[in-house]
Backbone bond lengths (Angstrom), bond angles and torsions (degrees), N, CA, C in turn:
res aa  C-N    CA-C-N  psi(-1)  N-CA   C-N-CA  omega(-1)  CA-C   N-CA-C  phi
1 R - - - 1.468 - - 1.519 111.22 -
2 R 1.368 115.61 -44.68 1.472 119.48 -179.74 1.524 110.71 -60.73
3 S 1.342 116.35 -37.91 1.462 120.21 179.50 1.511 110.67 -63.08
4 R 1.358 116.09 -40.49 1.458 118.93 179.57 1.519 110.92 -66.69
5 Q 1.350 116.99 -37.42 1.461 120.40 178.82 1.517 110.98 -64.39
6 E 1.360 115.47 -43.62 1.460 119.01 179.69 1.519 110.44 -64.21
7 G 1.373 115.74 -41.01 1.456 118.83 178.47 1.511 111.35 -62.41
8 G 1.350 116.45 -38.13 1.458 119.36 178.67 1.508 111.96 -66.25
9 R 1.357 115.84 -39.79 1.465 118.73 178.16 1.513 110.99 -64.22
10 M 1.339 116.82 -41.35 1.463 120.18 179.38 1.515 110.89 -64.59
11 A 1.353 116.16 -40.65 1.463 119.71 -179.80 1.517 110.78 -63.69
12 T 1.347 116.59 -31.64 1.458 120.23 178.72 1.516 111.73 -81.23
13 S 1.348 117.20 -38.63 1.455 121.31 -173.83 1.518 112.85 -73.42
14 R 1.338 117.26 -40.15 1.462 119.71 -176.45 1.533 111.83 -60.62
15 P 1.357 119.66 -49.33 1.468 118.35 177.18 1.519 112.50 -60.21
16 L 1.348 117.08 -33.73 1.458 120.05 178.97 1.515 110.99 -62.37
17 L 1.334 117.02 -45.38 1.459 120.51 179.89 1.517 110.77 -65.91
18 I 1.343 116.62 -43.18 1.463 119.99 -179.96 1.524 110.28 -61.69
19 A 1.337 116.88 -42.23 1.466 120.26 179.20 1.518 111.07 -63.42
20 T 1.340 116.43 -39.38 1.463 120.25 178.26 1.516 111.48 -62.98
21 L 1.345 116.50 -45.69 1.461 120.35 179.69 1.516 111.55 -63.65
22 L 1.332 117.50 -41.01 1.459 120.21 178.65 1.522 110.97 -65.24
23 S 1.328 117.44 -35.98 1.460 120.36 177.31 1.517 111.01 -64.28
24 L 1.343 116.10 -41.42 1.455 119.88 177.66 1.513 110.98 -64.15
25 C 1.333 116.77 -39.69 1.465 120.50 177.34 1.516 110.48 -61.22
26 A 1.330 115.73 -46.06 1.462 119.49 -178.57 1.513 110.89 -62.52
27 A 1.340 116.57 -39.69 1.458 119.55 178.08 1.511 111.20 -64.13
28 A 1.329 116.47 -40.49 1.463 119.91 179.53 1.515 111.34 -66.38
29 L 1.336 117.15 -41.23 1.458 120.17 179.90 1.518 111.31 -67.83
30 G 1.316 116.63 -35.61 1.450 119.28 -178.20 1.511 112.95 -80.25
31 D 1.314 117.90 -7.57 1.456 120.46 -177.23 1.506 108.84 -142.26
32 T 1.327 117.06 67.17 1.450 120.52 -178.08 1.521 111.03 -79.13
33 T 1.325 117.57 -9.20 1.451 121.42 175.91 1.524 108.61 -118.25
34 Q 1.322 117.79 120.91 1.447 121.03 179.43 1.524 110.19 -68.76
35 C 1.338 115.98 142.36 1.460 119.77 178.70 1.523 110.94 -116.59
36 S 1.317 116.55 24.38 1.456 121.79 172.09 1.524 107.59 -140.30
37 H 1.312 115.07 156.32 1.469 118.45 -176.79 1.521 108.97 -152.00
38 T 1.322 115.52 138.70 1.457 122.07 175.64 1.522 108.92 -112.15
39 F 1.313 115.90 123.67 1.462 120.96 -179.83 1.530 110.55 -84.85
40 S 1.315 115.19 170.51 1.463 120.55 -175.87 1.526 112.42 -63.59
41 N 1.348 117.00 -21.75 1.465 119.41 178.63 1.529 112.31 -81.46
42 G 1.347 116.84 0.87 1.455 121.09 177.35 1.507 115.00 93.28
43 Q 1.333 118.22 -7.41 1.458 120.55 -179.45 1.525 110.93 -82.27
44 T 1.327 114.80 136.97 1.461 121.67 -178.09 1.520 110.26 -113.73
45 F 1.321 115.71 136.41 1.461 122.38 174.80 1.525 107.91 -118.76
46 D 1.320 116.01 136.43 1.466 121.29 -178.88 1.527 108.99 -127.25
47 L 1.334 116.20 113.59 1.466 122.16 -179.25 1.525 112.27 -103.45
48 S 1.323 117.17 13.61 1.467 120.68 -175.85 1.524 112.15 -57.33
49 G 1.326 116.88 -33.24 1.461 120.13 -178.63 1.511 114.00 -68.12
50 L 1.334 117.58 -10.63 1.467 121.29 -179.28 1.522 112.46 -102.59
51 R 1.324 117.08 -7.83 1.460 119.16 179.91 1.528 109.46 -70.31
52 R 1.324 116.28 130.69 1.456 121.31 178.22 1.528 109.10 -92.56
53 P 1.338 118.06 116.12 1.465 119.68 179.21 1.516 111.11 -69.81
54 Y 1.312 114.74 164.79 1.461 120.27 -178.44 1.527 109.99 -58.03
55 G 1.322 115.86 134.54 1.457 121.06 179.94 1.510 113.24 101.49
56 Q 1.339 117.81 -18.88 1.454 120.77 176.71 1.524 110.65 -92.95
57 R 1.312 115.06 152.70 1.459 120.80 -179.45 1.523 110.49 -66.83
58 D 1.322 115.71 140.77 1.463 120.12 178.70 1.525 110.28 -70.28
59 W 1.331 115.45 160.73 1.457 120.40 171.27 1.527 108.93 -69.18
60 Y 1.320 116.18 155.24 1.466 118.60 -179.99 1.527 109.72 -152.26
61 A 1.312 115.08 158.62 1.463 122.64 176.58 1.517 107.48 -160.79
62 D 1.320 116.30 165.32 1.465 119.06 175.82 1.518 109.69 -130.32
63 D 1.315 115.81 165.58 1.460 120.02 178.60 1.527 109.46 -109.36
64 R 1.306 116.69 -176.69 1.462 121.23 -175.12 1.521 113.15 -69.31
65 N 1.326 116.92 -14.82 1.463 120.62 -179.68 1.526 112.62 -96.98
66 G 1.329 116.86 3.74 1.456 119.80 178.85 1.512 114.47 85.29
67 N 1.325 117.85 10.05 1.462 120.91 175.14 1.532 108.91 -80.08
68 M 1.325 116.32 140.68 1.459 121.43 -178.24 1.528 110.67 -105.79
69 Y 1.333 114.74 148.02 1.465 121.05 -179.55 1.528 108.33 -129.80
70 Y 1.329 115.50 130.63 1.461 122.37 -179.80 1.528 107.78 -121.92
71 F 1.325 116.89 132.69 1.465 117.63 -175.45 1.519 111.90 -159.81
72 N 1.317 113.63 163.33 1.455 122.96 173.41 1.524 107.61 -118.02
73 V 1.314 116.12 172.24 1.464 121.96 177.43 1.524 108.00 -115.41
74 C 1.319 116.54 123.82 1.469 122.27 -179.00 1.525 112.08 60.49
75 G 1.296 116.99 31.06 1.457 120.46 178.52 1.513 110.15 -171.58
76 D 1.328 116.37 161.48 1.455 119.88 175.08 1.521 109.64 -67.93
77 A 1.330 115.94 153.39 1.460 120.67 174.98 1.526 108.82 -57.07
78 N 1.319 116.19 140.18 1.463 120.23 -176.84 1.522 112.68 -71.31
79 E 1.320 116.50 -28.48 1.460 120.05 -177.47 1.524 109.51 -136.53
80 V 1.312 116.47 124.39 1.460 120.67 176.63 1.525 107.62 -71.82
81 P 1.345 119.07 127.67 1.465 120.61 -179.79 1.524 112.11 -55.14
82 E 1.335 115.30 147.67 1.465 120.88 -176.94 1.518 111.63 -57.97
83 A 1.334 116.40 -37.43 1.465 119.34 179.75 1.522 111.23 -61.64
84 C 1.331 116.73 -34.29 1.464 120.04 179.64 1.527 110.66 -70.99
85 V 1.325 116.05 -38.93 1.465 120.08 178.46 1.521 109.90 -64.10
86 D 1.337 116.38 -42.89 1.462 120.52 -179.80 1.522 111.43 -60.62
87 L 1.329 116.93 -31.79 1.469 121.19 -179.59 1.527 111.27 -92.12
88 Q 1.339 116.11 12.10 1.466 122.01 179.64 1.533 111.19 57.80
89 K 1.322 114.45 40.77 1.463 120.67 176.35 1.532 109.41 -115.92
90 A 1.311 115.60 43.30 1.460 120.80 -177.83 1.525 110.41 -78.52
91 V 1.326 116.25 59.02 1.456 121.61 178.64 1.525 109.06 -95.27
92 Q 1.318 116.70 161.79 1.453 121.17 175.44 1.525 108.59 -90.27
93 A 1.313 115.97 125.10 1.463 120.83 -179.24 1.524 108.51 -153.13
94 P 1.330 118.14 153.83 1.461 120.15 -179.38 1.523 113.63 -75.92
95 V 1.363 117.13 -26.83 1.466 120.91 -175.49 1.527 109.64 -137.87
96 F 1.340 115.67 134.80 1.463 121.75 175.44 1.525 109.51 -123.96
97 E 1.323 115.65 146.62 1.460 121.96 170.47 1.523 108.25 -115.21
98 V 1.327 116.20 130.80 1.460 122.03 172.08 1.521 106.44 -117.52
99 T 1.317 116.94 113.92 1.459 121.24 -174.94 1.523 110.77 -75.69
100 N 1.332 115.38 168.55 1.462 119.92 178.78 1.523 112.15 -68.79
101 E 1.332 116.94 -5.98 1.464 121.87 174.75 1.528 111.13 -105.33
102 S 1.343 115.84 13.46 1.469 123.51 177.63 1.519 113.52 66.97
103 D 1.322 117.21 23.39 1.460 119.92 168.75 1.528 108.11 -82.38
104 C 1.312 115.40 152.52 1.467 120.01 -177.06 1.520 110.34 -126.69
105 F 1.334 115.98 136.59 1.464 121.38 176.54 1.529 108.42 -137.63
106 W 1.323 115.89 144.01 1.461 119.30 174.66 1.523 108.66 -104.34
107 L 1.337 113.86 135.18 1.464 121.23 -168.92 1.525 109.91 -111.69
108 G 1.310 117.12 89.98 1.457 120.09 177.45 1.514 112.84 92.26
109 Q 1.335 114.48 171.80 1.457 121.95 179.87 1.525 109.43 -130.89
110 L 1.324 114.74 151.04 1.459 119.28 -179.08 1.523 111.51 -63.31
111 K 1.334 116.40 -36.64 1.465 119.42 -179.48 1.522 111.79 -72.80
112 S 1.327 116.66 -12.36 1.471 121.52 178.72 1.525 107.94 -111.46
113 T 1.317 115.69 74.41 1.460 122.38 -175.86 1.518 110.35 -125.74
114 E 1.313 116.27 138.11 1.462 121.60 173.93 1.524 109.19 -132.42
115 W 1.330 115.14 144.67 1.464 121.85 173.10 1.524 108.01 -97.89
116 E 1.332 115.92 133.32 1.461 120.11 178.89 1.524 109.36 -140.85
117 L 1.317 115.70 151.75 1.459 120.61 172.70 1.523 108.89 -79.45
118 I 1.323 116.80 141.45 1.461 119.74 177.51 1.519 110.12 -63.99
119 D 1.322 116.38 -40.96 1.464 121.55 179.72 1.530 107.69 -138.86
120 E 1.318 116.90 107.65 1.464 120.17 -177.45 1.524 112.31 -64.59
121 S 1.331 117.24 -26.51 1.464 119.66 178.37 1.530 111.55 -78.17
122 E 1.331 116.87 -15.02 1.462 122.59 178.15 1.526 108.39 -137.03
123 P 1.352 117.29 75.43 1.469 121.07 -171.93 1.526 114.30 -56.38
124 A 1.340 117.30 -30.39 1.461 119.66 -177.39 1.522 112.69 -76.31
125 A 1.334 117.83 -2.37 1.468 120.12 -179.02 1.515 111.74 -66.23
126 G 1.327 116.92 -31.73 1.456 119.22 179.63 1.509 112.10 152.17
127 V 1.321 114.81 -179.02 1.457 121.59 -175.89 1.524 108.47 -134.38
128 E 1.318 116.43 156.01 1.460 119.48 178.07 1.521 110.85 -134.45
129 L 1.334 115.22 145.59 1.457 122.97 170.89 1.520 107.67 -97.58
130 Y 1.308 115.56 126.75 1.463 121.26 -178.94 1.520 108.34 -111.53
131 Y 1.334 116.15 112.18 1.463 122.27 175.95 1.524 108.61 -102.87
132 F 1.321 116.90 130.59 1.465 119.66 -179.46 1.524 110.21 -135.08
133 D 1.345 116.08 -173.98 1.471 122.44 -174.76 1.523 111.36 62.28
134 G 1.345 116.01 41.41 1.455 120.41 178.15 1.522 112.03 -83.08
135 E 1.334 114.99 -167.11 1.463 120.74 -178.06 1.527 110.36 -60.79
136 Q 1.317 115.72 144.68 1.460 120.63 -176.84 1.523 111.12 -62.00
137 C 1.319 113.81 141.32 1.456 121.75 178.88 1.528 107.58 -113.99
138 G 1.313 116.87 -163.99 1.458 119.47 179.39 1.517 112.47 -65.63
139 E 1.311 115.95 149.38 1.465 123.51 177.33 1.530 112.48 60.25
140 G 1.319 116.56 29.96 1.459 120.01 175.04 1.510 115.50 75.45
141 R 1.329 117.89 9.04 1.471 120.41 178.09 1.522 110.01 -78.58
142 A 1.310 115.70 152.14 1.464 121.09 175.45 1.526 108.84 -101.96
143 R 1.302 116.26 138.49 1.462 120.22 178.18 1.531 110.38 -67.45
144 D 1.327 115.39 149.74 1.467 121.00 174.04 1.517 108.90 -146.50
145 V 1.323 115.76 162.71 1.464 120.16 -177.28 1.524 109.44 -145.97
146 R 1.320 115.19 143.89 1.463 122.65 174.95 1.526 108.11 -116.44
147 I 1.329 115.91 119.91 1.462 120.39 173.35 1.520 106.43 -97.55
148 Q 1.329 115.84 111.30 1.460 121.59 -172.57 1.526 110.01 -101.08
149 F 1.325 115.60 116.07 1.458 122.36 -179.96 1.531 108.15 -99.64
150 F 1.333 115.64 101.62 1.459 120.46 -179.47 1.530 109.65 -82.89
151 C 1.314 115.71 136.43 1.462 121.00 -178.19 1.528 110.49 -67.92
152 D 1.333 116.06 117.33 1.463 122.20 176.73 1.529 107.68 -146.33
153 P 1.343 117.92 92.76 1.473 120.65 -176.45 1.520 113.04 -59.26
154 D 1.336 117.64 -26.80 1.465 120.98 -177.33 1.524 113.06 -84.33
155 A 1.319 117.32 -7.91 1.468 120.25 -176.13 1.519 112.64 -83.43
156 G 1.332 117.61 -11.72 1.454 119.21 -173.97 1.519 109.93 65.09
157 V 1.327 116.09 -141.73 1.464 119.61 176.38 1.516 110.23 -61.90
158 G 1.333 115.64 -38.39 1.457 119.73 -178.49 1.520 111.31 72.20
159 K 1.326 115.58 -172.13 1.461 120.98 176.60 1.522 108.66 -158.82
160 P 1.321 116.80 158.85 1.467 119.41 177.24 1.525 109.55 -61.40
161 L 1.305 116.53 138.00 1.459 120.71 -176.81 1.523 111.04 -82.76
162 D 1.341 115.79 126.15 1.458 119.74 172.93 1.526 109.19 -64.85
163 Y 1.308 114.67 148.34 1.471 123.24 179.50 1.521 113.23 69.80
164 Y 1.348 117.13 2.48 1.459 119.92 175.85 1.522 111.42 -112.63
165 V 1.328 115.60 18.37 1.458 120.34 170.45 1.523 106.47 -91.84
166 L 1.312 116.09 119.53 1.462 121.00 -174.62 1.517 110.37 -114.27
167 E 1.327 115.92 148.90 1.464 121.66 177.73 1.515 109.07 -138.87
168 E 1.314 115.20 132.92 1.462 120.92 177.28 1.520 108.40 -149.67
169 D 1.324 115.16 118.08 1.471 121.24 178.91 1.529 111.81 52.84
170 C 1.339 115.64 44.13 1.472 122.42 176.54 1.528 113.42 70.34
171 H 1.328 116.95 13.96 1.460 122.16 172.84 1.534 107.51 -108.02
172 Y 1.311 117.00 124.88 1.459 121.83 -174.10 1.525 110.19 -114.57
173 S 1.333 115.60 155.09 1.465 120.44 173.59 1.525 108.96 -143.93
174 V 1.337 115.07 141.36 1.463 122.59 179.37 1.524 107.63 -121.18
175 T 1.333 116.84 132.08 1.463 122.01 -179.84 1.523 109.59 -101.60
176 W 1.341 116.14 131.21 1.467 120.66 -175.21 1.528 109.52 -146.16
177 P 1.347 118.93 97.88 1.462 120.78 173.23 1.530 109.58 -73.29
178 S 1.322 117.42 132.48 1.468 120.21 -176.55 1.522 109.86 -164.05
179 K 1.321 115.24 153.33 1.467 119.00 174.23 1.525 110.75 -65.44
180 Y 1.338 116.77 -23.60 1.463 120.07 179.44 1.529 112.00 -74.38
181 G 1.315 116.56 -10.69 1.452 119.81 174.89 1.519 112.66 -80.29
182 C 1.324 117.11 -3.84 1.466 121.56 179.38 1.528 109.68 -93.21
183 P 1.323 117.32 143.25 1.475 119.41 176.86 1.518 109.88 -62.72
184 V 1.326 115.93 138.17 1.465 119.81 -177.92 1.513 112.04 -87.11
185 S 1.336 117.89 -25.55 1.456 119.46 -176.67 1.502 109.77 -173.52
186 S 1.303 113.90 171.11 1.459 121.93 164.48 1.510 106.53 -98.73
187 S 1.334 117.67 134.22 1.465 120.74 -175.07 1.521 112.10 -59.33
188 S 1.344 117.01 -36.05 1.460 118.99 -178.97 1.521 111.12 -69.26
189 A 1.351 116.32 -37.12 1.457 119.60 -179.60 1.513 111.17 -68.89
190 L 1.337 117.01 -33.27 1.452 120.67 -178.33 1.524 111.92 -81.61
191 G 1.312 117.06 -35.94 1.458 120.16 -169.23 1.513 114.73 -72.66
192 W 1.335 118.33 -45.33 1.456 120.41 -173.63 1.520 113.70 -65.27
193 P 1.341 120.96 -42.81 1.472 118.38 175.83 1.526 112.41 -59.49
194 F 1.322 117.33 -38.53 1.468 120.20 178.68 1.523 110.62 -62.83
195 V 1.338 116.45 -46.16 1.463 120.15 179.83 1.524 110.32 -61.42
196 T 1.329 116.86 -42.23 1.465 120.87 -179.38 1.525 111.31 -61.44
197 W 1.325 116.49 -48.56 1.461 120.02 -179.79 1.521 111.43 -65.01
198 F 1.309 117.40 -36.83 1.465 120.67 178.82 1.524 110.64 -63.11
199 L 1.338 116.99 -45.55 1.462 120.58 -179.72 1.527 111.40 -65.08
200 L 1.331 117.00 -40.12 1.463 120.11 178.13 1.528 111.06 -64.01
201 A 1.338 116.42 -41.97 1.464 120.02 179.52 1.525 111.11 -65.39
202 A 1.341 116.86 -40.07 1.464 120.46 179.24 1.525 110.60 -64.49
203 A 1.344 116.52 -42.16 1.465 120.08 179.30 1.527 110.86 -63.53
204 A 1.340 116.67 -42.81 1.463 120.06 179.27 1.525 111.02 -64.07
205 Y 1.327 116.33 -38.94 1.473 121.07 179.20 1.526 110.85 -60.42
206 V 1.336 116.75 -46.53 1.464 120.70 -177.89 1.526 111.06 -69.46
207 L 1.340 117.25 -46.38 1.464 120.45 -175.40 1.526 112.05 -68.46
208 V 1.329 116.16 -50.03 1.469 119.21 -177.71 1.528 110.68 -67.75
209 G 1.333 116.22 -44.52 1.463 119.28 179.43 1.512 112.18 -65.08
210 G 1.344 117.03 -39.17 1.458 120.44 178.35 1.518 111.80 -64.76
211 A 1.332 116.64 -42.97 1.467 120.20 178.97 1.527 110.95 -62.50
212 Y 1.319 116.79 -39.85 1.464 120.55 178.77 1.527 110.79 -63.10
213 N 1.336 116.53 -44.75 1.469 120.13 -178.92 1.528 111.97 -64.59
214 V 1.340 116.78 -37.53 1.469 120.12 -179.85 1.528 110.83 -69.03
215 H 1.334 116.83 -46.76 1.465 120.40 -172.57 1.524 113.58 -82.20
216 Y 1.333 117.59 -30.73 1.462 119.28 -173.51 1.525 114.08 -114.39
217 Q 1.342 117.25 -20.83 1.462 119.74 -178.91 1.527 112.64 -108.04
218 G 1.333 116.39 -3.65 1.454 120.34 178.19 1.511 114.34 74.13
219 A 1.331 117.89 20.90 1.464 120.49 179.96 1.520 109.92 -75.45
220 A 1.333 116.81 147.22 1.464 121.44 176.89 1.522 109.46 -76.00
221 V 1.337 115.09 149.78 1.460 119.49 177.15 1.523 108.92 -66.39
222 G 1.311 117.01 126.58 1.463 121.69 -176.66 1.516 110.58 143.36
223 P 1.323 116.82 -163.81 1.474 120.16 -177.69 1.521 113.51 -56.70
224 E 1.361 117.37 -32.64 1.462 120.05 -177.42 1.524 112.45 -66.30
225 A 1.333 116.76 -17.21 1.462 119.63 -179.57 1.525 112.43 -84.24
226 V 1.326 117.28 -11.74 1.469 120.61 -179.95 1.526 109.09 -61.93
227 P 1.322 118.49 131.57 1.471 120.43 -179.06 1.531 111.65 -57.24
228 H 1.322 115.76 133.80 1.471 122.05 177.24 1.531 111.64 54.43
229 I 1.333 116.84 43.68 1.463 120.68 -175.93 1.530 112.03 -59.66
230 D 1.338 116.81 -36.99 1.466 119.05 179.76 1.529 111.00 -64.66
231 F 1.311 114.74 -37.21 1.464 119.78 177.51 1.529 111.05 -61.97
232 W 1.336 116.74 -47.18 1.464 120.34 -177.07 1.521 111.90 -67.72
233 R 1.336 117.15 -29.17 1.459 118.95 176.05 1.529 111.51 -68.13
234 E 1.317 116.57 -27.90 1.462 120.95 -179.74 1.529 112.26 -84.63
235 V 1.328 117.09 -19.00 1.465 120.57 -172.90 1.526 114.01 -55.48
236 P 1.354 120.22 -49.55 1.475 118.70 -176.63 1.523 113.50 -55.96
237 V 1.345 116.58 -44.76 1.468 119.56 -178.12 1.520 110.72 -67.22
238 L 1.336 116.77 -48.40 1.459 120.22 -178.81 1.524 111.60 -65.83
239 A 1.341 116.77 -36.24 1.462 119.60 179.04 1.520 111.26 -64.53
240 M 1.328 117.19 -42.63 1.461 120.27 178.50 1.524 110.92 -62.67
241 E 1.330 116.31 -41.26 1.459 119.22 177.19 1.528 110.71 -63.09
242 G 1.330 115.90 -41.64 1.459 119.55 179.13 1.514 112.64 -65.20
243 I 1.343 116.82 -40.22 1.466 120.94 179.38 1.518 110.61 -63.71
244 R 1.337 115.87 -43.63 1.467 118.88 178.72 1.527 111.03 -62.75
245 Y 1.329 116.13 -39.84 1.463 119.97 -179.77 1.528 110.74 -66.56
246 C 1.338 117.40 -44.28 1.467 121.13 177.99 1.521 110.99 -62.19
247 H 1.343 115.87 -41.98 1.463 120.04 179.41 1.521 110.27 -60.50
248 H 1.328 116.06 -40.50 1.465 120.34 179.16 1.528 110.62 -64.10
249 L 1.344 117.17 -44.51 1.460 120.38 -179.51 1.520 111.67 -65.54
250 L 1.343 116.72 -41.61 1.464 120.20 179.84 1.521 111.28 -65.67
251 A 1.328 116.55 -39.79 1.465 119.93 178.91 1.519 110.53 -61.80
252 R 1.337 116.28 -41.16 1.460 119.64 178.87 1.519 111.14 -67.55
253 A 1.367 116.35 -41.23 1.464 119.71 -178.18 1.514 111.17 -65.71
254 R 1.333 117.17 -44.36 1.461 120.02 -178.73 1.517 111.72 -71.86
255 G 1.318 115.84 -29.59 1.462 119.08 177.65 1.504 112.08 -68.48
256 G 1.356 116.66 -23.40 1.459 119.10 -179.14 1.505 113.91 -92.28
257 Q 1.369 117.49 -1.15 1.457 119.53 -179.69 1.514 110.30 -78.52
């Protein structure tokens, strides 16, 4: 009977672990670019709420000269502007400029991204995404753009400000007041409570589950009383297989970008 119970637990536990690993793989594949960043001072900024998923319209703004800018946050623009397609510039890029003369330029690349503070002396002022290695400009320079998210808790999501897109010598900047420009936490303040609760939950799982197995399942006091012990013995091997599989999928996905 005990053998059948253990076999049943293993049959239930193995699919659970496999499903968990596949979910992690899917999350990694769907988010190959992080949309949060923690600086050395411990402050974390999270722009995930501004990322436009596939199928949604890109963000846009214009400057004082009537040039239009289309872009995504932490991802390539979802739709290449028609002017870019007409000029056979259907490349993947996070930011595009379409001039008032219908010329098209791409400003930076997703793989060439840096996170920077708007003002290092005042870290809470906001954060900026810096995209570089864009389309060539005059004298062999590459275009680049800074999307500056100024901290404004009252702005909600906010939007890029029209007429505040600036360009000088192929260097661009976009101004965007938003609540997402505010630091969400200090990493030290966030991390320790999570670790504490995790350890308490793990201890409760082992103690309560072990007591149940001893008193109601007839398990001997010792390692065999640990809840789902057969499952945990399988975890290292299955986890390594899952990690190798995820690594393979991520390598293929990033290689195709």
